[in-house]
PyMOL Python script that loads the backbone (N, CA, C, O; Angstrom):
from pymol import cmd

cmd.read_pdbstr("""\
ATOM      1  N   UNK A   1      91.088 157.578 190.002  1.00  0.00           N
ATOM      2  CA  UNK A   1      90.259 156.883 190.939  1.00  0.00           C
ATOM      3  C   UNK A   1      90.510 155.382 190.903  1.00  0.00           C
ATOM      4  O   UNK A   1      90.336 154.695 191.910  1.00  0.00           O
ATOM      5  N   UNK A   2      90.916 154.878 189.758  1.00  0.00           N
ATOM      6  CA  UNK A   2      91.147 153.444 189.700  1.00  0.00           C
ATOM      7  C   UNK A   2      92.338 153.024 190.527  1.00  0.00           C
ATOM      8  O   UNK A   2      92.451 151.853 190.889  1.00  0.00           O
ATOM      9  N   UNK A   3      93.225 153.940 190.835  1.00  0.00           N
ATOM     10  CA  UNK A   3      94.397 153.604 191.623  1.00  0.00           C
ATOM     11  C   UNK A   3      94.126 153.675 193.121  1.00  0.00           C
ATOM     12  O   UNK A   3      94.890 153.121 193.911  1.00  0.00           O
ATOM     13  N   UNK A   4      93.056 154.347 193.519  1.00  0.00           N
ATOM     14  CA  UNK A   4      92.741 154.455 194.939  1.00  0.00           C
ATOM     15  C   UNK A   4      91.482 153.676 195.307  1.00  0.00           C
ATOM     16  O   UNK A   4      91.452 153.009 196.341  1.00  0.00           O
ATOM     17  N   UNK A   5      90.452 153.750 194.482  1.00  0.00           N
ATOM     18  CA  UNK A   5      89.175 153.156 194.849  1.00  0.00           C
ATOM     19  C   UNK A   5      89.151 151.656 194.590  1.00  0.00           C
ATOM     20  O   UNK A   5      88.708 150.902 195.457  1.00  0.00           O
ATOM     21  N   UNK A   6      89.605 151.202 193.443  1.00  0.00           N
ATOM     22  CA  UNK A   6      89.554 149.771 193.144  1.00  0.00           C
ATOM     23  C   UNK A   6      90.345 148.913 194.124  1.00  0.00           C
ATOM     24  O   UNK A   6      89.863 147.850 194.513  1.00  0.00           O
ATOM     25  N   UNK A   7      91.544 149.333 194.541  1.00  0.00           N
ATOM     26  CA  UNK A   7      92.215 148.513 195.560  1.00  0.00           C
ATOM     27  C   UNK A   7      91.471 148.488 196.901  1.00  0.00           C
ATOM     28  O   UNK A   7      91.568 147.505 197.636  1.00  0.00           O
ATOM     29  N   UNK A   8      90.735 149.545 197.227  1.00  0.00           N
ATOM     30  CA  UNK A   8      89.999 149.566 198.493  1.00  0.00           C
ATOM     31  C   UNK A   8      88.806 148.617 198.485  1.00  0.00           C
ATOM     32  O   UNK A   8      88.464 148.042 199.518  1.00  0.00           O
ATOM     33  N   UNK A   9      88.172 148.451 197.331  1.00  0.00           N
ATOM     34  CA  UNK A   9      86.993 147.605 197.277  1.00  0.00           C
ATOM     35  C   UNK A   9      87.297 146.237 196.678  1.00  0.00           C
ATOM     36  O   UNK A   9      86.391 145.530 196.238  1.00  0.00           O
ATOM     37  N   UNK A  10      88.555 145.875 196.664  1.00  0.00           N
ATOM     38  CA  UNK A  10      88.980 144.607 196.077  1.00  0.00           C
ATOM     39  C   UNK A  10      88.305 143.421 196.744  1.00  0.00           C
ATOM     40  O   UNK A  10      88.012 142.429 196.076  1.00  0.00           O
ATOM     41  N   UNK A  11      88.059 143.497 198.011  1.00  0.00           N
ATOM     42  CA  UNK A  11      87.472 142.374 198.735  1.00  0.00           C
ATOM     43  C   UNK A  11      85.946 142.369 198.686  1.00  0.00           C
ATOM     44  O   UNK A  11      85.320 141.554 199.363  1.00  0.00           O
ATOM     45  N   UNK A  12      85.340 143.246 197.912  1.00  0.00           N
ATOM     46  CA  UNK A  12      83.878 143.348 197.888  1.00  0.00           C
ATOM     47  C   UNK A  12      83.217 142.260 197.063  1.00  0.00           C
ATOM     48  O   UNK A  12      82.005 142.075 197.178  1.00  0.00           O
ATOM     49  N   UNK A  13      83.950 141.536 196.241  1.00  0.00           N
ATOM     50  CA  UNK A  13      83.349 140.445 195.480  1.00  0.00           C
ATOM     51  C   UNK A  13      83.430 140.680 193.991  1.00  0.00           C
ATOM     52  O   UNK A  13      84.499 140.953 193.445  1.00  0.00           O
ATOM     53  N   UNK A  14      82.287 140.569 193.341  1.00  0.00           N
ATOM     54  CA  UNK A  14      82.276 140.718 191.885  1.00  0.00           C
ATOM     55  C   UNK A  14      81.562 142.000 191.491  1.00  0.00           C
ATOM     56  O   UNK A  14      80.770 142.550 192.256  1.00  0.00           O
ATOM     57  N   UNK A  15      81.853 142.460 190.298  1.00  0.00           N
ATOM     58  CA  UNK A  15      81.256 143.662 189.749  1.00  0.00           C
ATOM     59  C   UNK A  15      80.731 143.297 188.370  1.00  0.00           C
ATOM     60  O   UNK A  15      81.486 143.270 187.399  1.00  0.00           O
ATOM     61  N   UNK A  16      79.436 143.016 188.285  1.00  0.00           N
ATOM     62  CA  UNK A  16      78.881 142.573 187.022  1.00  0.00           C
ATOM     63  C   UNK A  16      79.400 141.193 186.682  1.00  0.00           C
ATOM     64  O   UNK A  16      79.333 140.282 187.507  1.00  0.00           O
ATOM     65  N   UNK A  17      79.913 141.031 185.485  1.00  0.00           N
ATOM     66  CA  UNK A  17      80.473 139.738 185.098  1.00  0.00           C
ATOM     67  C   UNK A  17      81.975 139.664 185.319  1.00  0.00           C
ATOM     68  O   UNK A  17      82.591 138.628 185.069  1.00  0.00           O
ATOM     69  N   UNK A  18      82.572 140.763 185.789  1.00  0.00           N
ATOM     70  CA  UNK A  18      84.006 140.810 186.064  1.00  0.00           C
ATOM     71  C   UNK A  18      84.231 140.726 187.562  1.00  0.00           C
ATOM     72  O   UNK A  18      83.451 141.269 188.344  1.00  0.00           O
ATOM     73  N   UNK A  19      85.283 140.054 187.958  1.00  0.00           N
ATOM     74  CA  UNK A  19      85.655 140.077 189.366  1.00  0.00           C
ATOM     75  C   UNK A  19      86.514 141.295 189.619  1.00  0.00           C
ATOM     76  O   UNK A  19      87.165 141.809 188.709  1.00  0.00           O
ATOM     77  N   UNK A  20      86.516 141.747 190.837  1.00  0.00           N
ATOM     78  CA  UNK A  20      87.311 142.920 191.170  1.00  0.00           C
ATOM     79  C   UNK A  20      88.801 142.621 191.117  1.00  0.00           C
ATOM     80  O   UNK A  20      89.609 143.536 190.960  1.00  0.00           O
ATOM     81  N   UNK A  21      89.172 141.364 191.245  1.00  0.00           N
ATOM     82  CA  UNK A  21      90.583 141.015 191.102  1.00  0.00           C
ATOM     83  C   UNK A  21      91.046 141.265 189.666  1.00  0.00           C
ATOM     84  O   UNK A  21      92.187 141.673 189.447  1.00  0.00           O
ATOM     85  N   UNK A  22      90.166 141.022 188.683  1.00  0.00           N
ATOM     86  CA  UNK A  22      90.500 141.327 187.291  1.00  0.00           C
ATOM     87  C   UNK A  22      90.684 142.822 187.092  1.00  0.00           C
ATOM     88  O   UNK A  22      91.609 143.256 186.406  1.00  0.00           O
ATOM     89  N   UNK A  23      89.791 143.616 187.700  1.00  0.00           N
ATOM     90  CA  UNK A  23      89.865 145.063 187.542  1.00  0.00           C
ATOM     91  C   UNK A  23      91.028 145.658 188.318  1.00  0.00           C
ATOM     92  O   UNK A  23      91.599 146.663 187.895  1.00  0.00           O
ATOM     93  N   UNK A  24      91.391 145.053 189.451  1.00  0.00           N
ATOM     94  CA  UNK A  24      92.459 145.626 190.276  1.00  0.00           C
ATOM     95  C   UNK A  24      93.826 145.458 189.633  1.00  0.00           C
ATOM     96  O   UNK A  24      94.785 146.101 190.059  1.00  0.00           O
ATOM     97  N   UNK A  25      93.935 144.617 188.627  1.00  0.00           N
ATOM     98  CA  UNK A  25      95.216 144.499 187.935  1.00  0.00           C
ATOM     99  C   UNK A  25      95.541 145.762 187.149  1.00  0.00           C
ATOM    100  O   UNK A  25      96.677 145.946 186.712  1.00  0.00           O
ATOM    101  N   UNK A  26      94.549 146.636 186.966  1.00  0.00           N
ATOM    102  CA  UNK A  26      94.774 147.890 186.252  1.00  0.00           C
ATOM    103  C   UNK A  26      95.607 148.879 187.055  1.00  0.00           C
ATOM    104  O   UNK A  26      96.163 149.814 186.480  1.00  0.00           O
ATOM    105  N   UNK A  27      95.709 148.699 188.368  1.00  0.00           N
ATOM    106  CA  UNK A  27      96.389 149.685 189.188  1.00  0.00           C
ATOM    107  C   UNK A  27      97.911 149.578 189.152  1.00  0.00           C
ATOM    108  O   UNK A  27      98.581 150.424 189.745  1.00  0.00           O
ATOM    109  N   UNK A  28      98.479 148.589 188.491  1.00  0.00           N
ATOM    110  CA  UNK A  28      99.931 148.446 188.467  1.00  0.00           C
ATOM    111  C   UNK A  28     100.542 148.438 187.073  1.00  0.00           C
ATOM    112  O   UNK A  28     101.767 148.470 186.949  1.00  0.00           O
ATOM    113  N   UNK A  29      99.741 148.396 186.032  1.00  0.00           N
ATOM    114  CA  UNK A  29     100.292 148.292 184.689  1.00  0.00           C
ATOM    115  C   UNK A  29      99.809 149.464 183.857  1.00  0.00           C
ATOM    116  O   UNK A  29      98.611 149.741 183.808  1.00  0.00           O
ATOM    117  N   UNK A  30     100.727 150.151 183.205  1.00  0.00           N
ATOM    118  CA  UNK A  30     100.348 151.231 182.304  1.00  0.00           C
ATOM    119  C   UNK A  30     100.293 150.709 180.874  1.00  0.00           C
ATOM    120  O   UNK A  30     100.382 149.501 180.654  1.00  0.00           O
ATOM    121  N   UNK A  31     100.147 151.602 179.904  1.00  0.00           N
ATOM    122  CA  UNK A  31      99.946 151.182 178.522  1.00  0.00           C
ATOM    123  C   UNK A  31     101.154 150.476 177.922  1.00  0.00           C
ATOM    124  O   UNK A  31     100.979 149.624 177.051  1.00  0.00           O
ATOM    125  N   UNK A  32     102.348 150.788 178.344  1.00  0.00           N
ATOM    126  CA  UNK A  32     103.535 150.129 177.806  1.00  0.00           C
ATOM    127  C   UNK A  32     103.858 148.833 178.535  1.00  0.00           C
ATOM    128  O   UNK A  32     104.842 148.175 178.198  1.00  0.00           O
ATOM    129  N   UNK A  33     103.073 148.453 179.508  1.00  0.00           N
ATOM    130  CA  UNK A  33     103.316 147.217 180.235  1.00  0.00           C
ATOM    131  C   UNK A  33     104.308 147.372 181.368  1.00  0.00           C
ATOM    132  O   UNK A  33     104.688 146.376 181.985  1.00  0.00           O
ATOM    133  N   UNK A  34     104.742 148.588 181.663  1.00  0.00           N
ATOM    134  CA  UNK A  34     105.692 148.804 182.745  1.00  0.00           C
ATOM    135  C   UNK A  34     104.925 149.014 184.049  1.00  0.00           C
ATOM    136  O   UNK A  34     103.798 149.510 184.058  1.00  0.00           O
ATOM    137  N   UNK A  35     105.558 148.629 185.128  1.00  0.00           N
ATOM    138  CA  UNK A  35     104.947 148.807 186.436  1.00  0.00           C
ATOM    139  C   UNK A  35     104.912 150.296 186.787  1.00  0.00           C
ATOM    140  O   UNK A  35     105.858 151.030 186.501  1.00  0.00           O
ATOM    141  N   UNK A  36     103.829 150.730 187.400  1.00  0.00           N
ATOM    142  CA  UNK A  36     103.709 152.102 187.859  1.00  0.00           C
ATOM    143  C   UNK A  36     103.096 152.089 189.255  1.00  0.00           C
ATOM    144  O   UNK A  36     102.378 151.158 189.621  1.00  0.00           O
ATOM    145  N   UNK A  37     103.381 153.111 190.012  1.00  0.00           N
ATOM    146  CA  UNK A  37     102.883 153.201 191.372  1.00  0.00           C
ATOM    147  C   UNK A  37     101.813 154.285 191.433  1.00  0.00           C
ATOM    148  O   UNK A  37     101.899 155.279 190.713  1.00  0.00           O
ATOM    149  N   UNK A  38     100.825 154.105 192.271  1.00  0.00           N
ATOM    150  CA  UNK A  38      99.741 155.076 192.375  1.00  0.00           C
ATOM    151  C   UNK A  38     100.243 156.422 192.885  1.00  0.00           C
ATOM    152  O   UNK A  38      99.655 157.454 192.562  1.00  0.00           O
ATOM    153  N   UNK A  39     101.313 156.435 193.669  1.00  0.00           N
ATOM    154  CA  UNK A  39     101.825 157.707 194.178  1.00  0.00           C
ATOM    155  C   UNK A  39     102.413 158.577 193.073  1.00  0.00           C
ATOM    156  O   UNK A  39     102.491 159.796 193.224  1.00  0.00           O
ATOM    157  N   UNK A  40     102.829 157.964 191.962  1.00  0.00           N
ATOM    158  CA  UNK A  40     103.323 158.746 190.830  1.00  0.00           C
ATOM    159  C   UNK A  40     102.202 159.532 190.170  1.00  0.00           C
ATOM    160  O   UNK A  40     102.459 160.548 189.525  1.00  0.00           O
ATOM    161  N   UNK A  41     100.978 159.084 190.318  1.00  0.00           N
ATOM    162  CA  UNK A  41      99.840 159.740 189.691  1.00  0.00           C
ATOM    163  C   UNK A  41      99.139 160.730 190.614  1.00  0.00           C
ATOM    164  O   UNK A  41      98.183 161.386 190.197  1.00  0.00           O
ATOM    165  N   UNK A  42      99.586 160.850 191.835  1.00  0.00           N
ATOM    166  CA  UNK A  42      98.925 161.731 192.799  1.00  0.00           C
ATOM    167  C   UNK A  42      99.032 163.193 192.399  1.00  0.00           C
ATOM    168  O   UNK A  42      98.040 163.918 192.475  1.00  0.00           O
ATOM    169  N   UNK A  43     100.196 163.647 191.978  1.00  0.00           N
ATOM    170  CA  UNK A  43     100.371 165.048 191.620  1.00  0.00           C
ATOM    171  C   UNK A  43      99.603 165.429 190.360  1.00  0.00           C
ATOM    172  O   UNK A  43      98.916 166.451 190.372  1.00  0.00           O
ATOM    173  N   UNK A  44      99.682 164.658 189.265  1.00  0.00           N
ATOM    174  CA  UNK A  44      98.855 165.022 188.093  1.00  0.00           C
ATOM    175  C   UNK A  44      97.361 164.983 188.396  1.00  0.00           C
ATOM    176  O   UNK A  44      96.607 165.803 187.872  1.00  0.00           O
ATOM    177  N   UNK A  45      96.919 164.037 189.238  1.00  0.00           N
ATOM    178  CA  UNK A  45      95.517 163.977 189.602  1.00  0.00           C
ATOM    179  C   UNK A  45      95.114 165.206 190.403  1.00  0.00           C
ATOM    180  O   UNK A  45      94.008 165.718 190.226  1.00  0.00           O
ATOM    181  N   UNK A  46      95.985 165.689 191.278  1.00  0.00           N
ATOM    182  CA  UNK A  46      95.710 166.906 192.034  1.00  0.00           C
ATOM    183  C   UNK A  46      95.591 168.099 191.105  1.00  0.00           C
ATOM    184  O   UNK A  46      94.694 168.925 191.275  1.00  0.00           O
ATOM    185  N   UNK A  47      96.481 168.207 190.122  1.00  0.00           N
ATOM    186  CA  UNK A  47      96.403 169.317 189.168  1.00  0.00           C
ATOM    187  C   UNK A  47      95.099 169.280 188.382  1.00  0.00           C
ATOM    188  O   UNK A  47      94.499 170.324 188.125  1.00  0.00           O
ATOM    189  N   UNK A  48      94.659 168.093 188.001  1.00  0.00           N
ATOM    190  CA  UNK A  48      93.380 167.975 187.303  1.00  0.00           C
ATOM    191  C   UNK A  48      92.215 168.409 188.186  1.00  0.00           C
ATOM    192  O   UNK A  48      91.288 169.068 187.716  1.00  0.00           O
ATOM    193  N   UNK A  49      92.261 168.042 189.457  1.00  0.00           N
ATOM    194  CA  UNK A  49      91.213 168.461 190.385  1.00  0.00           C
ATOM    195  C   UNK A  49      91.183 169.973 190.562  1.00  0.00           C
ATOM    196  O   UNK A  49      90.110 170.574 190.625  1.00  0.00           O
ATOM    197  N   UNK A  50      92.361 170.589 190.642  1.00  0.00           N
ATOM    198  CA  UNK A  50      92.428 172.035 190.825  1.00  0.00           C
ATOM    199  C   UNK A  50      91.896 172.778 189.606  1.00  0.00           C
ATOM    200  O   UNK A  50      91.168 173.760 189.747  1.00  0.00           O
ATOM    201  N   UNK A  51      92.252 172.318 188.416  1.00  0.00           N
ATOM    202  CA  UNK A  51      91.760 172.969 187.192  1.00  0.00           C
ATOM    203  C   UNK A  51      90.250 172.789 187.082  1.00  0.00           C
ATOM    204  O   UNK A  51      89.539 173.726 186.719  1.00  0.00           O
ATOM    205  N   UNK A  52      89.759 171.601 187.389  1.00  0.00           N
ATOM    206  CA  UNK A  52      88.327 171.369 187.332  1.00  0.00           C
ATOM    207  C   UNK A  52      87.593 172.258 188.334  1.00  0.00           C
ATOM    208  O   UNK A  52      86.551 172.825 188.005  1.00  0.00           O
ATOM    209  N   UNK A  53      88.117 172.387 189.543  1.00  0.00           N
ATOM    210  CA  UNK A  53      87.498 173.246 190.544  1.00  0.00           C
ATOM    211  C   UNK A  53      87.483 174.701 190.120  1.00  0.00           C
ATOM    212  O   UNK A  53      86.503 175.412 190.346  1.00  0.00           O
ATOM    213  N   UNK A  54      88.574 175.146 189.504  1.00  0.00           N
ATOM    214  CA  UNK A  54      88.654 176.524 189.047  1.00  0.00           C
ATOM    215  C   UNK A  54      87.609 176.811 187.973  1.00  0.00           C
ATOM    216  O   UNK A  54      86.862 177.784 188.075  1.00  0.00           O
ATOM    217  N   UNK A  55      87.556 175.980 186.962  1.00  0.00           N
ATOM    218  CA  UNK A  55      86.630 176.213 185.859  1.00  0.00           C
ATOM    219  C   UNK A  55      85.180 175.964 186.257  1.00  0.00           C
ATOM    220  O   UNK A  55      84.289 176.694 185.823  1.00  0.00           O
ATOM    221  N   UNK A  56      84.934 174.953 187.070  1.00  0.00           N
ATOM    222  CA  UNK A  56      83.567 174.698 187.529  1.00  0.00           C
ATOM    223  C   UNK A  56      83.076 175.823 188.426  1.00  0.00           C
ATOM    224  O   UNK A  56      81.892 176.158 188.401  1.00  0.00           O
ATOM    225  N   UNK A  57      83.961 176.409 189.214  1.00  0.00           N
ATOM    226  CA  UNK A  57      83.587 177.526 190.070  1.00  0.00           C
ATOM    227  C   UNK A  57      83.154 178.741 189.269  1.00  0.00           C
ATOM    228  O   UNK A  57      82.177 179.400 189.624  1.00  0.00           O
ATOM    229  N   UNK A  58      83.870 179.044 188.192  1.00  0.00           N
ATOM    230  CA  UNK A  58      83.460 180.151 187.326  1.00  0.00           C
ATOM    231  C   UNK A  58      82.074 179.892 186.740  1.00  0.00           C
ATOM    232  O   UNK A  58      81.236 180.793 186.686  1.00  0.00           O
ATOM    233  N   UNK A  59      81.845 178.674 186.309  1.00  0.00           N
ATOM    234  CA  UNK A  59      80.555 178.324 185.718  1.00  0.00           C
ATOM    235  C   UNK A  59      79.441 178.390 186.756  1.00  0.00           C
ATOM    236  O   UNK A  59      78.376 178.944 186.483  1.00  0.00           O
ATOM    237  N   UNK A  60      79.670 177.838 187.928  1.00  0.00           N
ATOM    238  CA  UNK A  60      78.660 177.852 188.985  1.00  0.00           C
ATOM    239  C   UNK A  60      78.323 179.280 189.398  1.00  0.00           C
ATOM    240  O   UNK A  60      77.150 179.613 189.563  1.00  0.00           O
ATOM    241  N   UNK A  61      79.337 180.127 189.567  1.00  0.00           N
ATOM    242  CA  UNK A  61      79.105 181.506 189.974  1.00  0.00           C
ATOM    243  C   UNK A  61      78.335 182.296 188.936  1.00  0.00           C
ATOM    244  O   UNK A  61      77.449 183.079 189.278  1.00  0.00           O
ATOM    245  N   UNK A  62      78.669 182.095 187.669  1.00  0.00           N
ATOM    246  CA  UNK A  62      77.977 182.811 186.599  1.00  0.00           C
ATOM    247  C   UNK A  62      76.530 182.346 186.478  1.00  0.00           C
ATOM    248  O   UNK A  62      75.631 183.163 186.276  1.00  0.00           O
ATOM    249  N   UNK A  63      76.301 181.049 186.598  1.00  0.00           N
ATOM    250  CA  UNK A  63      74.939 180.538 186.463  1.00  0.00           C
ATOM    251  C   UNK A  63      74.082 180.829 187.691  1.00  0.00           C
ATOM    252  O   UNK A  63      72.902 181.147 187.548  1.00  0.00           O
ATOM    253  N   UNK A  64      74.642 180.728 188.887  1.00  0.00           N
ATOM    254  CA  UNK A  64      73.835 180.891 190.092  1.00  0.00           C
ATOM    255  C   UNK A  64      73.601 182.351 190.474  1.00  0.00           C
ATOM    256  O   UNK A  64      72.495 182.721 190.869  1.00  0.00           O
ATOM    257  N   UNK A  65      74.630 183.175 190.359  1.00  0.00           N
ATOM    258  CA  UNK A  65      74.501 184.558 190.816  1.00  0.00           C
ATOM    259  C   UNK A  65      74.642 185.579 189.697  1.00  0.00           C
ATOM    260  O   UNK A  65      74.345 186.757 189.894  1.00  0.00           O
ATOM    261  N   UNK A  66      75.089 185.145 188.533  1.00  0.00           N
ATOM    262  CA  UNK A  66      75.109 186.032 187.372  1.00  0.00           C
ATOM    263  C   UNK A  66      76.339 186.899 187.209  1.00  0.00           C
ATOM    264  O   UNK A  66      76.392 187.696 186.272  1.00  0.00           O
ATOM    265  N   UNK A  67      77.323 186.782 188.073  1.00  0.00           N
ATOM    266  CA  UNK A  67      78.520 187.615 187.942  1.00  0.00           C
ATOM    267  C   UNK A  67      79.777 186.758 187.993  1.00  0.00           C
ATOM    268  O   UNK A  67      79.793 185.675 188.577  1.00  0.00           O
ATOM    269  N   UNK A  68      80.822 187.271 187.370  1.00  0.00           N
ATOM    270  CA  UNK A  68      82.106 186.581 187.432  1.00  0.00           C
ATOM    271  C   UNK A  68      82.751 186.735 188.810  1.00  0.00           C
ATOM    272  O   UNK A  68      83.567 185.907 189.214  1.00  0.00           O
ATOM    273  N   UNK A  69      82.388 187.787 189.522  1.00  0.00           N
ATOM    274  CA  UNK A  69      82.894 187.956 190.887  1.00  0.00           C
ATOM    275  C   UNK A  69      82.438 186.793 191.767  1.00  0.00           C
ATOM    276  O   UNK A  69      83.211 186.280 192.576  1.00  0.00           O
ATOM    277  N   UNK A  70      81.206 186.388 191.607  1.00  0.00           N
ATOM    278  CA  UNK A  70      80.709 185.222 192.335  1.00  0.00           C
ATOM    279  C   UNK A  70      81.425 183.961 191.859  1.00  0.00           C
ATOM    280  O   UNK A  70      81.669 183.048 192.647  1.00  0.00           O
ATOM    281  N   UNK A  71      81.760 183.911 190.571  1.00  0.00           N
ATOM    282  CA  UNK A  71      82.496 182.763 190.042  1.00  0.00           C
ATOM    283  C   UNK A  71      83.862 182.632 190.674  1.00  0.00           C
ATOM    284  O   UNK A  71      84.318 181.518 190.931  1.00  0.00           O
ATOM    285  N   UNK A  72      84.523 183.743 190.928  1.00  0.00           N
ATOM    286  CA  UNK A  72      85.831 183.710 191.589  1.00  0.00           C
ATOM    287  C   UNK A  72      85.686 183.170 193.006  1.00  0.00           C
ATOM    288  O   UNK A  72      86.524 182.397 193.471  1.00  0.00           O
ATOM    289  N   UNK A  73      84.624 183.576 193.688  1.00  0.00           N
ATOM    290  CA  UNK A  73      84.375 183.077 195.043  1.00  0.00           C
ATOM    291  C   UNK A  73      84.157 181.565 195.028  1.00  0.00           C
ATOM    292  O   UNK A  73      84.741 180.841 195.834  1.00  0.00           O
ATOM    293  N   UNK A  74      83.322 181.097 194.116  1.00  0.00           N
ATOM    294  CA  UNK A  74      83.054 179.660 194.029  1.00  0.00           C
ATOM    295  C   UNK A  74      84.315 178.889 193.618  1.00  0.00           C
ATOM    296  O   UNK A  74      84.565 177.793 194.119  1.00  0.00           O
ATOM    297  N   UNK A  75      85.099 179.458 192.714  1.00  0.00           N
ATOM    298  CA  UNK A  75      86.341 178.805 192.289  1.00  0.00           C
ATOM    299  C   UNK A  75      87.297 178.656 193.449  1.00  0.00           C
ATOM    300  O   UNK A  75      87.915 177.605 193.622  1.00  0.00           O
ATOM    301  N   UNK A  76      87.423 179.707 194.249  1.00  0.00           N
ATOM    302  CA  UNK A  76      88.314 179.664 195.398  1.00  0.00           C
ATOM    303  C   UNK A  76      87.891 178.556 196.363  1.00  0.00           C
ATOM    304  O   UNK A  76      88.731 177.797 196.847  1.00  0.00           O
ATOM    305  N   UNK A  77      86.610 178.466 196.635  1.00  0.00           N
ATOM    306  CA  UNK A  77      86.104 177.447 197.562  1.00  0.00           C
ATOM    307  C   UNK A  77      86.351 176.048 197.014  1.00  0.00           C
ATOM    308  O   UNK A  77      86.791 175.164 197.749  1.00  0.00           O
ATOM    309  N   UNK A  78      86.072 175.837 195.722  1.00  0.00           N
ATOM    310  CA  UNK A  78      86.253 174.513 195.142  1.00  0.00           C
ATOM    311  C   UNK A  78      87.726 174.108 195.056  1.00  0.00           C
ATOM    312  O   UNK A  78      88.058 172.942 195.269  1.00  0.00           O
ATOM    313  N   UNK A  79      88.597 175.045 194.749  1.00  0.00           N
ATOM    314  CA  UNK A  79      90.026 174.737 194.664  1.00  0.00           C
ATOM    315  C   UNK A  79      90.576 174.373 196.046  1.00  0.00           C
ATOM    316  O   UNK A  79      91.328 173.409 196.182  1.00  0.00           O
ATOM    317  N   UNK A  80      90.205 175.136 197.055  1.00  0.00           N
ATOM    318  CA  UNK A  80      90.656 174.844 198.415  1.00  0.00           C
ATOM    319  C   UNK A  80      90.110 173.483 198.883  1.00  0.00           C
ATOM    320  O   UNK A  80      90.837 172.699 199.494  1.00  0.00           O
ATOM    321  N   UNK A  81      88.836 173.209 198.597  1.00  0.00           N
ATOM    322  CA  UNK A  81      88.251 171.926 198.996  1.00  0.00           C
ATOM    323  C   UNK A  81      88.940 170.767 198.283  1.00  0.00           C
ATOM    324  O   UNK A  81      89.233 169.745 198.905  1.00  0.00           O
ATOM    325  N   UNK A  82      89.200 170.913 196.992  1.00  0.00           N
ATOM    326  CA  UNK A  82      89.864 169.847 196.236  1.00  0.00           C
ATOM    327  C   UNK A  82      91.271 169.600 196.777  1.00  0.00           C
ATOM    328  O   UNK A  82      91.695 168.451 196.899  1.00  0.00           O
ATOM    329  N   UNK A  83      91.988 170.663 197.098  1.00  0.00           N
ATOM    330  CA  UNK A  83      93.340 170.514 197.626  1.00  0.00           C
ATOM    331  C   UNK A  83      93.333 169.814 198.979  1.00  0.00           C
ATOM    332  O   UNK A  83      94.120 168.896 199.208  1.00  0.00           O
ATOM    333  N   UNK A  84      92.453 170.243 199.872  1.00  0.00           N
ATOM    334  CA  UNK A  84      92.407 169.653 201.212  1.00  0.00           C
ATOM    335  C   UNK A  84      91.967 168.192 201.174  1.00  0.00           C
ATOM    336  O   UNK A  84      92.528 167.359 201.885  1.00  0.00           O
ATOM    337  N   UNK A  85      90.978 167.878 200.358  1.00  0.00           N
ATOM    338  CA  UNK A  85      90.504 166.505 200.276  1.00  0.00           C
ATOM    339  C   UNK A  85      91.565 165.600 199.647  1.00  0.00           C
ATOM    340  O   UNK A  85      91.776 164.478 200.109  1.00  0.00           O
ATOM    341  N   UNK A  86      92.223 166.077 198.609  1.00  0.00           N
ATOM    342  CA  UNK A  86      93.230 165.267 197.932  1.00  0.00           C
ATOM    343  C   UNK A  86      94.441 165.014 198.832  1.00  0.00           C
ATOM    344  O   UNK A  86      94.911 163.881 198.933  1.00  0.00           O
ATOM    345  N   UNK A  87      94.939 166.046 199.476  1.00  0.00           N
ATOM    346  CA  UNK A  87      96.100 165.848 200.346  1.00  0.00           C
ATOM    347  C   UNK A  87      95.728 165.039 201.583  1.00  0.00           C
ATOM    348  O   UNK A  87      96.533 164.243 202.066  1.00  0.00           O
ATOM    349  N   UNK A  88      94.515 165.236 202.102  1.00  0.00           N
ATOM    350  CA  UNK A  88      94.069 164.438 203.233  1.00  0.00           C
ATOM    351  C   UNK A  88      93.929 162.969 202.885  1.00  0.00           C
ATOM    352  O   UNK A  88      94.292 162.100 203.678  1.00  0.00           O
ATOM    353  N   UNK A  89      93.403 162.691 201.702  1.00  0.00           N
ATOM    354  CA  UNK A  89      93.280 161.293 201.260  1.00  0.00           C
ATOM    355  C   UNK A  89      94.647 160.663 201.059  1.00  0.00           C
ATOM    356  O   UNK A  89      94.840 159.494 201.391  1.00  0.00           O
ATOM    357  N   UNK A  90      95.602 161.419 200.520  1.00  0.00           N
ATOM    358  CA  UNK A  90      96.954 160.892 200.337  1.00  0.00           C
ATOM    359  C   UNK A  90      97.651 160.612 201.668  1.00  0.00           C
ATOM    360  O   UNK A  90      98.455 159.684 201.762  1.00  0.00           O
ATOM    361  N   UNK A  91      97.352 161.400 202.687  1.00  0.00           N
ATOM    362  CA  UNK A  91      97.952 161.162 203.999  1.00  0.00           C
ATOM    363  C   UNK A  91      97.403 159.902 204.645  1.00  0.00           C
ATOM    364  O   UNK A  91      98.147 159.155 205.282  1.00  0.00           O
ATOM    365  N   UNK A  92      96.105 159.658 204.486  1.00  0.00           N
ATOM    366  CA  UNK A  92      95.493 158.500 205.120  1.00  0.00           C
ATOM    367  C   UNK A  92      95.681 157.224 204.316  1.00  0.00           C
ATOM    368  O   UNK A  92      95.661 156.127 204.873  1.00  0.00           O
ATOM    369  N   UNK A  93      95.866 157.364 202.995  1.00  0.00           N
ATOM    370  CA  UNK A  93      96.003 156.169 202.175  1.00  0.00           C
ATOM    371  C   UNK A  93      97.447 155.989 201.848  1.00  0.00           C
ATOM    372  O   UNK A  93      97.810 155.037 201.158  1.00  0.00           O
TER     373      UNK A  93
END
""", "prot")
cmd.dss("prot")
cmd.show_as("cartoon", "prot")
cmd.util.cbc("prot")
cmd.orient("prot")
């Protein structure tokens, strides 16, 4: 999120005692000090979203309806939603 959201709100002003310009410098430097691009992180971020949707769907289905069959239904919906939202955001941004 820091690679997509912070650059979008860069012109919003300050955030607490830090300016957003200070925080936006995080979007180009990784831990070794090498330059990185946000598009390089799009695929791993998508995989994380898909795994989270899958596991959260199982949990939601088991807690709400009491069966793993319902969990599969919820997982399917969350995985499809995560995929569509992520790819749609990448197309527009």
